[in-house]
matplotlib code that plots the C-alpha trace (Angstrom):
import matplotlib.pyplot as plt

x = [13.4, 16.4, 16.6, 19.4, 21.3, 21.5, 21.8, 18.4, 16.2, 13.0, 11.8, 12.8, 10.5, 7.0, 4.2, 2.3, 2.7, 4.9, 6.1, 9.2, 10.3, 9.4, 12.4, 12.9, 13.7, 13.2, 9.9, 8.3, 9.9, 8.6, 5.1, 5.2, 6.3, 3.4, 1.0, 2.2, 2.6, -0.9, -2.5, -0.9, -2.0, -5.6, -6.3, -9.4, -8.4, -5.1, -4.5, -1.7, -1.6, 0.6, 0.7, -0.3, 2.4, 4.3, 3.8, 0.7, -0.7, 2.7, 2.9, -0.6, 0.3, 3.5, 1.4, -0.9, 2.1, 3.4, 0.2, 0.1, -2.7, -3.9, -5.3, -8.3, -8.0, -10.5, -9.0, -11.3, -9.4, -12.3, -14.3, -16.3, -19.5, -22.5, -22.8, -24.8, -22.4, -19.4, -20.9, -21.6, -18.0, -16.9, -19.2, -17.9, -14.3, -15.3, -17.1, -20.5, -23.6, -26.5, -29.8, -29.8, -32.6, -30.9, -30.8, -27.9, -28.7, -29.5, -26.1, -24.4, -25.9, -24.5, -21.1, -21.2, -22.1, -19.1, -16.8, -17.9, -17.3, -13.8, -13.1, -13.9, -11.3, -8.8, -8.5, -8.2, -10.0, -8.3, -10.2, -7.7, -9.2, -7.1, -7.9, -10.0, -10.3, -13.0, -15.3, -18.6, -19.5, -22.2, -19.7, -17.3, -20.1, -20.7, -17.1, -17.6, -20.6, -18.4, -15.8, -18.6, -18.6, -16.8, -16.8, -16.4, -12.6, -11.7, -12.6, -14.0, -12.2, -9.5, -9.6, -6.6, -7.2, -4.8, -5.5, -4.2, -4.0, -7.6, -8.5, -7.2, -9.2, -12.4, -11.8, -11.6, -15.3, -17.4, -19.8, -16.8, -15.2, -16.3, -14.5, -11.4, -11.2, -11.1, -7.9, -5.3, -2.3, -1.4, 1.6, 2.5, 4.4, 6.9, 8.7, 12.2, 15.2, 18.2, 20.1, 16.9, 16.2, 19.6, 19.1, 15.6, 16.9, 19.8, 17.5, 15.1, 17.9, 19.4, 16.0, 15.7, 19.0, 21.4, 25.1, 25.8, 24.3, 25.9, 23.5, 22.6, 25.1, 25.2, 23.9, 21.1, 20.2, 20.2, 17.8, 15.6, 15.4, 14.5, 11.8, 10.3, 10.4, 11.2, 7.8, 8.4, 5.8, 7.3, 10.8, 9.7, 8.2, 11.2, 13.8, 11.9, 11.8, 15.5, 16.6, 14.7, 16.3, 19.8, 19.2, 18.0, 21.2, 23.4, 24.7, 25.6, 24.3, 21.7, 23.4, 22.0, 20.6, 18.7, 17.1, 16.3, 14.6, 12.5, 11.5, 10.5, 8.3, 6.4, 3.7, 3.3, 6.8, 8.4, 10.2, 12.0, 11.3, 14.2, 13.2, 13.3, 16.2, 14.3, 11.2, 13.4, 14.9, 11.5, 10.2, 13.1, 12.5, 8.8, 9.7, 12.0, 9.2, 6.8, 9.4, 10.1, 6.3, 5.9, 8.9, 7.5, 4.1, 5.6, 8.0, 5.0, 4.0, 7.5]
y = [-1.5, -1.7, -5.5, -6.4, -3.1, -3.9, -7.7, -8.3, -11.3, -9.5, -6.1, -5.9, -3.2, -4.1, -3.1, -6.4, -8.1, -11.1, -13.2, -14.1, -10.5, -10.7, -9.2, -10.6, -7.2, -6.9, -5.1, -7.7, -10.7, -9.4, -8.9, -12.4, -13.9, -12.1, -13.5, -17.1, -17.3, -15.8, -18.1, -21.1, -20.1, -19.9, -16.2, -14.7, -11.3, -10.1, -6.6, -5.4, -1.7, 0.2, 3.3, 3.1, 1.3, -0.1, -3.7, -5.0, -7.0, -8.6, -9.6, -10.9, -13.2, -14.3, -15.4, -17.4, -19.2, -20.0, -21.6, -25.4, -27.8, -27.7, -24.3, -23.4, -19.8, -17.3, -14.2, -11.2, -8.6, -6.1, -5.9, -2.8, -4.8, -4.7, -7.5, -9.9, -9.2, -9.9, -13.2, -14.2, -13.5, -15.6, -18.4, -18.4, -18.6, -21.6, -23.3, -23.1, -23.4, -21.1, -20.0, -16.5, -15.2, -16.3, -13.7, -12.7, -15.0, -18.0, -17.6, -17.3, -20.6, -22.2, -20.7, -22.1, -25.6, -25.5, -24.3, -27.1, -29.7, -28.3, -28.2, -31.9, -32.5, -30.7, -27.9, -24.3, -21.6, -18.2, -15.3, -12.7, -9.3, -6.9, -3.1, -3.7, 0.1, 0.3, -2.2, -0.5, -0.4, -2.9, -5.4, -4.8, -5.7, -8.7, -9.7, -9.6, -11.9, -14.3, -14.3, -15.6, -18.9, -21.3, -24.6, -24.9, -25.0, -23.3, -20.5, -21.9, -19.2, -16.6, -13.2, -11.2, -7.5, -5.8, -2.0, 1.5, 3.7, 4.8, 1.3, 2.3, 5.5, 3.5, 1.1, 3.9, 4.7, 3.9, 1.6, -0.6, -0.9, -4.5, -5.5, -3.6, -5.4, -8.8, -7.9, -10.0, -9.3, -6.2, -4.9, -1.6, -1.9, 0.9, 2.4, 1.3, 3.1, 4.0, 0.7, -1.3, 0.6, -0.3, -4.0, -3.9, -2.6, -5.0, -8.0, -7.1, -6.6, -10.0, -11.7, -10.2, -11.8, -8.9, -9.7, -6.0, -4.8, -1.4, -0.3, 2.7, 5.2, 6.4, 9.9, 8.2, 6.2, 9.4, 11.1, 7.9, 7.7, 11.4, 11.2, 7.8, 8.2, 4.5, 3.4, 0.3, 1.1, 4.5, 2.9, 0.6, 3.4, 5.6, 2.8, 1.7, 5.2, 5.9, 2.8, 4.0, 7.4, 5.9, 3.6, 6.5, 8.4, 5.4, 4.9, 1.6, 2.7, 5.0, 8.3, 11.2, 13.0, 9.9, 9.5, 13.3, 12.8, 9.9, 12.0, 15.0, 12.7, 11.3, 13.4, 11.3, 11.7, 14.3, 17.0, 19.7, 23.2, 25.0, 28.2, 26.7, 28.9, 32.0, 30.9, 30.5, 33.9, 35.5, 33.7, 35.1, 38.6, 38.5, 37.1, 40.1, 42.5, 40.9, 41.0, 44.7, 45.5, 43.7, 45.5, 48.9, 48.1, 47.0, 49.9, 52.3, 50.8, 50.9]
z = [-51.1, -48.9, -48.1, -50.4, -49.8, -46.0, -46.4, -44.7, -45.3, -44.3, -43.1, -39.4, -38.3, -39.5, -37.2, -37.2, -33.8, -34.7, -31.7, -33.7, -32.9, -29.2, -27.4, -23.9, -22.3, -18.5, -18.5, -20.9, -19.1, -15.7, -17.2, -18.7, -15.4, -13.6, -16.1, -16.0, -12.2, -11.6, -14.2, -12.6, -9.2, -10.4, -9.6, -11.2, -12.7, -14.0, -15.5, -17.7, -18.5, -20.9, -23.1, -26.8, -28.8, -25.8, -26.9, -25.2, -28.1, -28.8, -25.2, -25.3, -28.3, -26.6, -23.6, -25.9, -27.3, -23.8, -22.6, -23.1, -23.8, -20.2, -21.0, -23.2, -24.3, -25.5, -27.2, -27.5, -29.7, -30.2, -26.9, -27.8, -27.3, -25.0, -22.5, -24.7, -27.6, -25.4, -24.1, -27.7, -28.7, -25.7, -26.6, -30.1, -28.8, -26.6, -29.5, -27.8, -30.0, -29.1, -30.7, -32.3, -30.0, -26.8, -24.0, -21.8, -18.8, -21.0, -22.7, -19.3, -18.3, -21.5, -20.8, -17.2, -18.5, -20.9, -18.2, -15.8, -18.6, -19.2, -15.4, -15.2, -17.9, -15.7, -18.3, -17.2, -19.2, -19.8, -21.3, -22.7, -23.6, -25.6, -25.6, -22.5, -21.9, -24.5, -22.7, -21.8, -18.1, -18.7, -20.2, -17.4, -15.0, -17.1, -16.6, -12.9, -13.2, -15.2, -12.4, -10.1, -12.0, -9.8, -7.9, -4.2, -4.6, -7.9, -10.4, -13.6, -15.7, -15.4, -17.1, -18.3, -19.2, -21.5, -21.7, -22.0, -18.8, -19.4, -18.1, -14.6, -14.8, -15.6, -12.8, -10.3, -10.9, -7.8, -9.8, -10.8, -7.4, -7.0, -10.2, -9.2, -5.9, -7.8, -9.7, -7.9, -10.0, -12.1, -14.0, -15.7, -18.9, -19.4, -22.3, -23.1, -21.7, -24.0, -23.4, -24.0, -27.1, -28.6, -27.6, -29.1, -32.5, -32.5, -31.8, -34.6, -37.0, -36.1, -36.4, -39.9, -40.9, -40.4, -39.5, -39.1, -35.9, -36.2, -39.0, -36.8, -35.6, -32.0, -32.9, -34.8, -31.7, -29.6, -32.0, -32.2, -28.4, -28.0, -30.7, -29.9, -26.1, -26.0, -27.4, -29.5, -32.2, -32.8, -32.8, -35.6, -37.6, -37.4, -38.0, -41.1, -42.5, -41.5, -43.4, -46.4, -46.1, -45.7, -48.7, -50.8, -49.9, -50.8, -47.3, -45.6, -42.2, -40.7, -39.7, -37.8, -40.9, -42.1, -38.7, -38.7, -42.1, -40.6, -37.6, -39.8, -41.8, -38.8, -37.1, -33.9, -32.5, -30.3, -32.4, -30.5, -31.8, -33.3, -31.5, -28.1, -26.9, -28.1, -26.2, -23.1, -23.5, -23.9, -20.8, -18.8, -20.2, -19.2, -15.8, -15.3, -16.3, -13.8, -11.0, -11.7, -11.6, -8.3, -6.9, -8.0, -6.4, -3.2, -3.2, -3.0, 0.4, 1.9]

ax = plt.figure().add_subplot(projection="3d")
ax.plot(x, y, z, "-o")
ax.set_aspect("equal")
plt.show()
């Protein structure tokens, strides 16, 4: 489509989490530091929470890239499993063979044996769970049982939970309070502010081969920030569509109108209503009527 027109080598705003496009902005660097420090200190549970589209999966993959050969990692991307199903997924990640008819506690014993073997090799095991908010209560309790696997001096595995804010709501349930108490480190990923949004777009453009980092006008950036609310996934969607719109109009950069076209074509973004001033005027009018009625009623008693 627009690659040659804008002198790009590849599409800069694809939605697939690609660590090549991991932008080292403050919030992500802080979260990565929390993860690396807590894993090196041997803490049991770590929790990273963020809204939909804020970049949790990309951060998760960047963490996997940062861990060296001293770590054995198990990545569970779809944890909507009962406890036995979750243990089987973990066993598969750790290359553990088990009979098809094995029960939950038999599989837990096999996992424990493998963890002890890896511990003797001085290797640390990290279980990374993406979309942890969908874990059933039974599986969350199964995680707590896994955290009990330890020697006299060290945990046999560490567990990192990546989830949406619903995960915090789940963990506030009385039946999950034991698990919540075991979370030693936590971090809340936030959306990008305006300056970070500009830096994020510039970074992705440069990684895609652009030598022209002013492909987006300032008014386009303002519209982008308002509509995306700083959520990276929405930024990617809108920037991609805005580049298509600008290309279709024969422009060399994305202007306000091209961004407006992208926003109008996207259902999941914030779109201010044109009649907002009228709504405000009507609200003041109704407020005035209510005030008059109250004054009339009180006047009858004075």
